[in-house]
PDB file of N, CA, C and O in Angstrom:
ATOM      1  N   MET A   1     195.754 107.546 -47.030  1.00  0.00           N
ATOM      2  CA  MET A   1     194.555 108.033 -46.390  1.00  0.00           C
ATOM      3  C   MET A   1     194.861 109.392 -45.766  1.00  0.00           C
ATOM      4  O   MET A   1     195.918 109.583 -45.165  1.00  0.00           O
ATOM      5  N   ASN A   2     193.937 110.327 -45.912  1.00  0.00           N
ATOM      6  CA  ASN A   2     194.141 111.645 -45.327  1.00  0.00           C
ATOM      7  C   ASN A   2     193.012 111.962 -44.344  1.00  0.00           C
ATOM      8  O   ASN A   2     192.158 111.115 -44.081  1.00  0.00           O
ATOM      9  N   VAL A   3     193.011 113.164 -43.812  1.00  0.00           N
ATOM     10  CA  VAL A   3     192.041 113.553 -42.782  1.00  0.00           C
ATOM     11  C   VAL A   3     190.614 113.503 -43.334  1.00  0.00           C
ATOM     12  O   VAL A   3     189.691 113.097 -42.629  1.00  0.00           O
ATOM     13  N   LYS A   4     190.433 113.913 -44.588  1.00  0.00           N
ATOM     14  CA  LYS A   4     189.085 113.888 -45.189  1.00  0.00           C
ATOM     15  C   LYS A   4     188.553 112.464 -45.289  1.00  0.00           C
ATOM     16  O   LYS A   4     187.368 112.222 -45.059  1.00  0.00           O
ATOM     17  N   ASP A   5     189.424 111.527 -45.629  1.00  0.00           N
ATOM     18  CA  ASP A   5     188.999 110.128 -45.699  1.00  0.00           C
ATOM     19  C   ASP A   5     188.579 109.610 -44.329  1.00  0.00           C
ATOM     20  O   ASP A   5     187.622 108.844 -44.217  1.00  0.00           O
ATOM     21  N   CYS A   6     189.289 110.025 -43.295  1.00  0.00           N
ATOM     22  CA  CYS A   6     188.940 109.598 -41.936  1.00  0.00           C
ATOM     23  C   CYS A   6     187.584 110.146 -41.516  1.00  0.00           C
ATOM     24  O   CYS A   6     186.783 109.441 -40.903  1.00  0.00           O
ATOM     25  N   ILE A   7     187.334 111.407 -41.850  1.00  0.00           N
ATOM     26  CA  ILE A   7     186.041 112.007 -41.514  1.00  0.00           C
ATOM     27  C   ILE A   7     184.926 111.292 -42.265  1.00  0.00           C
ATOM     28  O   ILE A   7     183.872 111.008 -41.695  1.00  0.00           O
ATOM     29  N   GLN A   8     185.156 110.999 -43.547  1.00  0.00           N
ATOM     30  CA  GLN A   8     184.147 110.310 -44.353  1.00  0.00           C
ATOM     31  C   GLN A   8     183.889 108.897 -43.832  1.00  0.00           C
ATOM     32  O   GLN A   8     182.749 108.432 -43.831  1.00  0.00           O
ATOM     33  N   GLU A   9     184.932 108.224 -43.394  1.00  0.00           N
ATOM     34  CA  GLU A   9     184.786 106.872 -42.844  1.00  0.00           C
ATOM     35  C   GLU A   9     183.897 106.891 -41.601  1.00  0.00           C
ATOM     36  O   GLU A   9     182.996 106.063 -41.465  1.00  0.00           O
ATOM     37  N   LYS A  10     184.148 107.820 -40.713  1.00  0.00           N
ATOM     38  CA  LYS A  10     183.361 107.922 -39.479  1.00  0.00           C
ATOM     39  C   LYS A  10     181.915 108.299 -39.801  1.00  0.00           C
ATOM     40  O   LYS A  10     180.983 107.744 -39.219  1.00  0.00           O
ATOM     41  N   ARG A  11     181.730 109.242 -40.726  1.00  0.00           N
ATOM     42  CA  ARG A  11     180.387 109.688 -41.092  1.00  0.00           C
ATOM     43  C   ARG A  11     179.584 108.545 -41.720  1.00  0.00           C
ATOM     44  O   ARG A  11     178.414 108.358 -41.388  1.00  0.00           O
ATOM     45  N   SER A  12     180.203 107.785 -42.620  1.00  0.00           N
ATOM     46  CA  SER A  12     179.476 106.701 -43.274  1.00  0.00           C
ATOM     47  C   SER A  12     179.109 105.600 -42.284  1.00  0.00           C
ATOM     48  O   SER A  12     178.052 104.980 -42.406  1.00  0.00           O
ATOM     49  N   SER A  13     179.973 105.357 -41.313  1.00  0.00           N
ATOM     50  CA  SER A  13     179.667 104.366 -40.290  1.00  0.00           C
ATOM     51  C   SER A  13     178.466 104.795 -39.456  1.00  0.00           C
ATOM     52  O   SER A  13     177.593 103.979 -39.162  1.00  0.00           O
ATOM     53  N   ARG A  14     178.414 106.056 -39.078  1.00  0.00           N
ATOM     54  CA  ARG A  14     177.287 106.554 -38.291  1.00  0.00           C
ATOM     55  C   ARG A  14     175.999 106.549 -39.089  1.00  0.00           C
ATOM     56  O   ARG A  14     174.942 106.217 -38.553  1.00  0.00           O
ATOM     57  N   VAL A  15     176.067 106.911 -40.360  1.00  0.00           N
ATOM     58  CA  VAL A  15     174.862 106.914 -41.198  1.00  0.00           C
ATOM     59  C   VAL A  15     174.308 105.497 -41.310  1.00  0.00           C
ATOM     60  O   VAL A  15     173.096 105.302 -41.215  1.00  0.00           O
ATOM     61  N   LEU A  16     175.172 104.512 -41.509  1.00  0.00           N
ATOM     62  CA  LEU A  16     174.713 103.126 -41.567  1.00  0.00           C
ATOM     63  C   LEU A  16     174.043 102.706 -40.260  1.00  0.00           C
ATOM     64  O   LEU A  16     173.019 102.022 -40.270  1.00  0.00           O
ATOM     65  N   GLY A  17     174.616 103.111 -39.160  1.00  0.00           N
ATOM     66  CA  GLY A  17     174.030 102.778 -37.864  1.00  0.00           C
ATOM     67  C   GLY A  17     172.670 103.404 -37.670  1.00  0.00           C
ATOM     68  O   GLY A  17     171.743 102.748 -37.196  1.00  0.00           O
ATOM     69  N   PHE A  18     172.538 104.685 -38.037  1.00  0.00           N
ATOM     70  CA  PHE A  18     171.251 105.361 -37.868  1.00  0.00           C
ATOM     71  C   PHE A  18     170.205 104.866 -38.867  1.00  0.00           C
ATOM     72  O   PHE A  18     169.010 104.911 -38.572  1.00  0.00           O
ATOM     73  N   LEU A  19     170.629 104.393 -40.042  1.00  0.00           N
ATOM     74  CA  LEU A  19     169.684 103.814 -40.989  1.00  0.00           C
ATOM     75  C   LEU A  19     169.245 102.411 -40.565  1.00  0.00           C
ATOM     76  O   LEU A  19     168.160 101.961 -40.932  1.00  0.00           O
ATOM     77  N   ALA A  20     170.076 101.733 -39.804  1.00  0.00           N
ATOM     78  CA  ALA A  20     169.738 100.386 -39.357  1.00  0.00           C
ATOM     79  C   ALA A  20     168.643 100.396 -38.294  1.00  0.00           C
ATOM     80  O   ALA A  20     167.890  99.428 -38.180  1.00  0.00           O
ATOM     81  N   ILE A  21     168.542 101.462 -37.522  1.00  0.00           N
ATOM     82  CA  ILE A  21     167.557 101.510 -36.441  1.00  0.00           C
ATOM     83  C   ILE A  21     166.119 101.408 -36.964  1.00  0.00           C
ATOM     84  O   ILE A  21     165.370 100.570 -36.462  1.00  0.00           O
ATOM     85  N   PRO A  22     165.690 102.217 -37.949  1.00  0.00           N
ATOM     86  CA  PRO A  22     164.322 102.054 -38.452  1.00  0.00           C
ATOM     87  C   PRO A  22     164.101 100.699 -39.127  1.00  0.00           C
ATOM     88  O   PRO A  22     163.012 100.130 -39.058  1.00  0.00           O
ATOM     89  N   PHE A  23     165.148 100.190 -39.781  1.00  0.00           N
ATOM     90  CA  PHE A  23     165.033  98.879 -40.409  1.00  0.00           C
ATOM     91  C   PHE A  23     164.780  97.795 -39.366  1.00  0.00           C
ATOM     92  O   PHE A  23     163.949  96.912 -39.577  1.00  0.00           O
ATOM     93  N   VAL A  24     165.483  97.859 -38.260  1.00  0.00           N
ATOM     94  CA  VAL A  24     165.290  96.892 -37.175  1.00  0.00           C
ATOM     95  C   VAL A  24     163.887  97.027 -36.591  1.00  0.00           C
ATOM     96  O   VAL A  24     163.224  96.024 -36.328  1.00  0.00           O
ATOM     97  N   LEU A  25     163.441  98.243 -36.390  1.00  0.00           N
ATOM     98  CA  LEU A  25     162.087  98.447 -35.869  1.00  0.00           C
ATOM     99  C   LEU A  25     161.036  97.906 -36.827  1.00  0.00           C
ATOM    100  O   LEU A  25     160.043  97.317 -36.399  1.00  0.00           O
ATOM    101  N   PHE A  26     161.255  98.105 -38.122  1.00  0.00           N
ATOM    102  CA  PHE A  26     160.320  97.608 -39.138  1.00  0.00           C
ATOM    103  C   PHE A  26     160.247  96.087 -39.114  1.00  0.00           C
ATOM    104  O   PHE A  26     159.163  95.523 -39.263  1.00  0.00           O
ATOM    105  N   LEU A  27     161.368  95.420 -38.931  1.00  0.00           N
ATOM    106  CA  LEU A  27     161.370  93.957 -38.871  1.00  0.00           C
ATOM    107  C   LEU A  27     160.876  93.424 -37.535  1.00  0.00           C
ATOM    108  O   LEU A  27     160.284  92.347 -37.473  1.00  0.00           O
ATOM    109  N   THR A  28     161.113  94.160 -36.487  1.00  0.00           N
ATOM    110  CA  THR A  28     160.779  93.679 -35.154  1.00  0.00           C
ATOM    111  C   THR A  28     159.274  93.674 -34.893  1.00  0.00           C
ATOM    112  O   THR A  28     158.761  92.748 -34.265  1.00  0.00           O
ATOM    113  N   ALA A  29     158.572  94.681 -35.360  1.00  0.00           N
ATOM    114  CA  ALA A  29     157.137  94.794 -35.075  1.00  0.00           C
ATOM    115  C   ALA A  29     156.365  93.544 -35.509  1.00  0.00           C
ATOM    116  O   ALA A  29     155.655  92.973 -34.682  1.00  0.00           O
ATOM    117  N   PRO A  30     156.467  93.090 -36.764  1.00  0.00           N
ATOM    118  CA  PRO A  30     155.727  91.873 -37.137  1.00  0.00           C
ATOM    119  C   PRO A  30     156.247  90.620 -36.433  1.00  0.00           C
ATOM    120  O   PRO A  30     155.470  89.733 -36.078  1.00  0.00           O
ATOM    121  N   LEU A  31     157.569  90.552 -36.232  1.00  0.00           N
ATOM    122  CA  LEU A  31     158.112  89.368 -35.568  1.00  0.00           C
ATOM    123  C   LEU A  31     157.647  89.268 -34.119  1.00  0.00           C
ATOM    124  O   LEU A  31     157.423  88.168 -33.614  1.00  0.00           O
ATOM    125  N   MET A  32     157.502  90.404 -33.453  1.00  0.00           N
ATOM    126  CA  MET A  32     157.024  90.377 -32.065  1.00  0.00           C
ATOM    127  C   MET A  32     155.591  89.855 -31.996  1.00  0.00           C
ATOM    128  O   MET A  32     155.216  89.196 -31.026  1.00  0.00           O
ATOM    129  N   LEU A  33     154.802  90.141 -33.004  1.00  0.00           N
ATOM    130  CA  LEU A  33     153.420  89.659 -33.014  1.00  0.00           C
ATOM    131  C   LEU A  33     153.346  88.170 -33.340  1.00  0.00           C
ATOM    132  O   LEU A  33     152.551  87.443 -32.745  1.00  0.00           O
ATOM    133  N   LEU A  34     154.172  87.716 -34.284  1.00  0.00           N
ATOM    134  CA  LEU A  34     154.105  86.325 -34.711  1.00  0.00           C
ATOM    135  C   LEU A  34     154.920  85.391 -33.816  1.00  0.00           C
ATOM    136  O   LEU A  34     154.430  84.346 -33.388  1.00  0.00           O
ATOM    137  N   PHE A  35     156.157  85.774 -33.540  1.00  0.00           N
ATOM    138  CA  PHE A  35     157.062  84.938 -32.759  1.00  0.00           C
ATOM    139  C   PHE A  35     157.751  85.816 -31.720  1.00  0.00           C
ATOM    140  O   PHE A  35     158.812  86.369 -32.007  1.00  0.00           O
ATOM    141  N   PRO A  36     157.192  85.960 -30.537  1.00  0.00           N
ATOM    142  CA  PRO A  36     157.736  86.907 -29.554  1.00  0.00           C
ATOM    143  C   PRO A  36     159.195  86.650 -29.169  1.00  0.00           C
ATOM    144  O   PRO A  36     159.969  87.600 -29.057  1.00  0.00           O
ATOM    145  N   VAL A  37     159.575  85.423 -28.969  1.00  0.00           N
ATOM    146  CA  VAL A  37     160.944  85.128 -28.541  1.00  0.00           C
ATOM    147  C   VAL A  37     161.930  85.457 -29.656  1.00  0.00           C
ATOM    148  O   VAL A  37     162.972  86.065 -29.411  1.00  0.00           O
ATOM    149  N   ILE A  38     161.600  85.058 -30.876  1.00  0.00           N
ATOM    150  CA  ILE A  38     162.466  85.363 -32.016  1.00  0.00           C
ATOM    151  C   ILE A  38     162.497  86.869 -32.256  1.00  0.00           C
ATOM    152  O   ILE A  38     163.542  87.419 -32.604  1.00  0.00           O
ATOM    153  N   GLY A  39     161.369  87.535 -32.075  1.00  0.00           N
ATOM    154  CA  GLY A  39     161.303  88.983 -32.260  1.00  0.00           C
ATOM    155  C   GLY A  39     162.201  89.727 -31.296  1.00  0.00           C
ATOM    156  O   GLY A  39     162.872  90.685 -31.682  1.00  0.00           O
ATOM    157  N   ILE A  40     162.221  89.297 -30.051  1.00  0.00           N
ATOM    158  CA  ILE A  40     163.100  89.931 -29.063  1.00  0.00           C
ATOM    159  C   ILE A  40     164.564  89.684 -29.428  1.00  0.00           C
ATOM    160  O   ILE A  40     165.403  90.574 -29.287  1.00  0.00           O
ATOM    161  N   GLY A  41     164.861  88.486 -29.892  1.00  0.00           N
ATOM    162  CA  GLY A  41     166.233  88.183 -30.306  1.00  0.00           C
ATOM    163  C   GLY A  41     166.676  89.029 -31.479  1.00  0.00           C
ATOM    164  O   GLY A  41     167.796  89.538 -31.494  1.00  0.00           O
ATOM    165  N   VAL A  42     165.802  89.184 -32.466  1.00  0.00           N
ATOM    166  CA  VAL A  42     166.127  90.017 -33.631  1.00  0.00           C
ATOM    167  C   VAL A  42     166.274  91.470 -33.209  1.00  0.00           C
ATOM    168  O   VAL A  42     167.180  92.162 -33.674  1.00  0.00           O
ATOM    169  N   ALA A  43     165.391  91.940 -32.333  1.00  0.00           N
ATOM    170  CA  ALA A  43     165.451  93.340 -31.893  1.00  0.00           C
ATOM    171  C   ALA A  43     166.754  93.624 -31.149  1.00  0.00           C
ATOM    172  O   ALA A  43     167.427  94.614 -31.436  1.00  0.00           O
ATOM    173  N   LEU A  44     167.108  92.780 -30.212  1.00  0.00           N
ATOM    174  CA  LEU A  44     168.336  93.002 -29.450  1.00  0.00           C
ATOM    175  C   LEU A  44     169.571  92.934 -30.338  1.00  0.00           C
ATOM    176  O   LEU A  44     170.478  93.757 -30.220  1.00  0.00           O
ATOM    177  N   THR A  45     169.598  91.953 -31.221  1.00  0.00           N
ATOM    178  CA  THR A  45     170.730  91.817 -32.128  1.00  0.00           C
ATOM    179  C   THR A  45     170.842  93.025 -33.053  1.00  0.00           C
ATOM    180  O   THR A  45     171.931  93.559 -33.264  1.00  0.00           O
ATOM    181  N   GLY A  46     169.716  93.446 -33.596  1.00  0.00           N
ATOM    182  CA  GLY A  46     169.723  94.596 -34.499  1.00  0.00           C
ATOM    183  C   GLY A  46     170.152  95.874 -33.823  1.00  0.00           C
ATOM    184  O   GLY A  46     170.912  96.658 -34.392  1.00  0.00           O
ATOM    185  N   PHE A  47     169.671  96.092 -32.608  1.00  0.00           N
ATOM    186  CA  PHE A  47     170.067  97.306 -31.893  1.00  0.00           C
ATOM    187  C   PHE A  47     171.535  97.281 -31.488  1.00  0.00           C
ATOM    188  O   PHE A  47     172.190  98.323 -31.470  1.00  0.00           O
ATOM    189  N   VAL A  48     172.052  96.116 -31.167  1.00  0.00           N
ATOM    190  CA  VAL A  48     173.475  96.007 -30.845  1.00  0.00           C
ATOM    191  C   VAL A  48     174.320  96.307 -32.083  1.00  0.00           C
ATOM    192  O   VAL A  48     175.320  97.020 -32.000  1.00  0.00           O
ATOM    193  N   ILE A  49     173.915  95.762 -33.225  1.00  0.00           N
ATOM    194  CA  ILE A  49     174.656  96.007 -34.462  1.00  0.00           C
ATOM    195  C   ILE A  49     174.611  97.484 -34.834  1.00  0.00           C
ATOM    196  O   ILE A  49     175.629  98.055 -35.225  1.00  0.00           O
ATOM    197  N   SER A  50     173.446  98.103 -34.715  1.00  0.00           N
ATOM    198  CA  SER A  50     173.363  99.527 -35.054  1.00  0.00           C
ATOM    199  C   SER A  50     174.169 100.369 -34.065  1.00  0.00           C
ATOM    200  O   SER A  50     174.765 101.370 -34.462  1.00  0.00           O
ATOM    201  N   ALA A  51     174.202  99.988 -32.799  1.00  0.00           N
ATOM    202  CA  ALA A  51     175.006 100.716 -31.816  1.00  0.00           C
ATOM    203  C   ALA A  51     176.495 100.573 -32.118  1.00  0.00           C
ATOM    204  O   ALA A  51     177.262 101.516 -31.924  1.00  0.00           O
ATOM    205  N   VAL A  52     176.901  99.411 -32.584  1.00  0.00           N
ATOM    206  CA  VAL A  52     178.310  99.214 -32.945  1.00  0.00           C
ATOM    207  C   VAL A  52     178.693 100.147 -34.086  1.00  0.00           C
ATOM    208  O   VAL A  52     179.777 100.731 -34.070  1.00  0.00           O
ATOM    209  N   PHE A  53     177.816 100.295 -35.076  1.00  0.00           N
ATOM    210  CA  PHE A  53     178.109 101.198 -36.186  1.00  0.00           C
ATOM    211  C   PHE A  53     178.143 102.652 -35.731  1.00  0.00           C
ATOM    212  O   PHE A  53     179.020 103.411 -36.144  1.00  0.00           O
ATOM    213  N   VAL A  54     177.200 103.042 -34.890  1.00  0.00           N
ATOM    214  CA  VAL A  54     177.146 104.433 -34.443  1.00  0.00           C
ATOM    215  C   VAL A  54     178.326 104.770 -33.541  1.00  0.00           C
ATOM    216  O   VAL A  54     178.897 105.855 -33.654  1.00  0.00           O
ATOM    217  N   LEU A  55     178.694 103.871 -32.663  1.00  0.00           N
ATOM    218  CA  LEU A  55     179.745 104.129 -31.684  1.00  0.00           C
ATOM    219  C   LEU A  55     181.116 103.594 -32.101  1.00  0.00           C
ATOM    220  O   LEU A  55     182.024 103.515 -31.275  1.00  0.00           O
ATOM    221  N   ALA A  56     181.271 103.229 -33.370  1.00  0.00           N
ATOM    222  CA  ALA A  56     182.515 102.630 -33.840  1.00  0.00           C
ATOM    223  C   ALA A  56     183.687 103.588 -33.640  1.00  0.00           C
ATOM    224  O   ALA A  56     183.593 104.767 -33.980  1.00  0.00           O
ATOM    225  N   PRO A  57     184.780 103.086 -33.094  1.00  0.00           N
ATOM    226  CA  PRO A  57     185.957 103.947 -32.925  1.00  0.00           C
ATOM    227  C   PRO A  57     186.657 104.165 -34.262  1.00  0.00           C
ATOM    228  O   PRO A  57     186.388 103.469 -35.241  1.00  0.00           O
ATOM    229  N   GLN A  58     187.540 105.125 -34.283  1.00  0.00           N
ATOM    230  CA  GLN A  58     188.311 105.379 -35.490  1.00  0.00           C
ATOM    231  C   GLN A  58     189.276 104.224 -35.738  1.00  0.00           C
ATOM    232  O   GLN A  58     189.678 103.514 -34.816  1.00  0.00           O
ATOM    233  N   SER A  59     189.627 104.062 -36.981  1.00  0.00           N
ATOM    234  CA  SER A  59     190.614 103.032 -37.299  1.00  0.00           C
ATOM    235  C   SER A  59     191.976 103.462 -36.764  1.00  0.00           C
ATOM    236  O   SER A  59     192.192 104.632 -36.447  1.00  0.00           O
ATOM    237  N   ALA A  60     192.870 102.521 -36.671  1.00  0.00           N
ATOM    238  CA  ALA A  60     194.208 102.819 -36.147  1.00  0.00           C
ATOM    239  C   ALA A  60     194.931 103.817 -37.038  1.00  0.00           C
ATOM    240  O   ALA A  60     195.669 104.671 -36.548  1.00  0.00           O
ATOM    241  N   GLU A  61     194.722 103.713 -38.334  1.00  0.00           N
ATOM    242  CA  GLU A  61     195.371 104.637 -39.256  1.00  0.00           C
ATOM    243  C   GLU A  61     194.869 106.072 -39.045  1.00  0.00           C
ATOM    244  O   GLU A  61     195.658 107.016 -39.078  1.00  0.00           O
ATOM    245  N   CYS A  62     193.570 106.233 -38.832  1.00  0.00           N
ATOM    246  CA  CYS A  62     193.023 107.578 -38.600  1.00  0.00           C
ATOM    247  C   CYS A  62     193.502 108.149 -37.267  1.00  0.00           C
ATOM    248  O   CYS A  62     193.722 109.354 -37.150  1.00  0.00           O
ATOM    249  N   ARG A  63     193.662 107.294 -36.275  1.00  0.00           N
ATOM    250  CA  ARG A  63     194.173 107.781 -34.992  1.00  0.00           C
ATOM    251  C   ARG A  63     195.607 108.287 -35.130  1.00  0.00           C
ATOM    252  O   ARG A  63     195.984 109.273 -34.497  1.00  0.00           O
ATOM    253  N   LEU A  64     196.404 107.609 -35.959  1.00  0.00           N
ATOM    254  CA  LEU A  64     197.784 108.050 -36.180  1.00  0.00           C
ATOM    255  C   LEU A  64     197.816 109.365 -36.958  1.00  0.00           C
ATOM    256  O   LEU A  64     198.643 110.233 -36.676  1.00  0.00           O
ATOM    257  N   ILE A  65     196.927 109.513 -37.926  1.00  0.00           N
ATOM    258  CA  ILE A  65     196.897 110.740 -38.724  1.00  0.00           C
ATOM    259  C   ILE A  65     196.465 111.919 -37.868  1.00  0.00           C
ATOM    260  O   ILE A  65     196.997 113.018 -38.017  1.00  0.00           O
ATOM    261  N   SER A  66     195.513 111.707 -36.981  1.00  0.00           N
ATOM    262  CA  SER A  66     194.984 112.814 -36.194  1.00  0.00           C
ATOM    263  C   SER A  66     195.960 113.315 -35.128  1.00  0.00           C
ATOM    264  O   SER A  66     195.792 114.420 -34.614  1.00  0.00           O
ATOM    265  N   LYS A  67     196.972 112.522 -34.793  1.00  0.00           N
ATOM    266  CA  LYS A  67     197.946 112.935 -33.773  1.00  0.00           C
ATOM    267  C   LYS A  67     198.993 113.846 -34.315  1.00  0.00           C
ATOM    268  O   LYS A  67     199.880 114.275 -33.576  1.00  0.00           O
TER     269      LYS A  67
END
């Protein structure tokens, strides 16, 4: 693995996180109308998952390469 691979890994993780946000909103809107409790659960879970992707730290291998 080299520096370019590390940059690509971080970029792809962030893109997945930012793409998950509209998807979660799209699923949450109908669920909130039909099943409010389930809708809130799906919304919170989805936003947590997307935040994990956006804020994901570098892998241990990339941290060693960058030093």
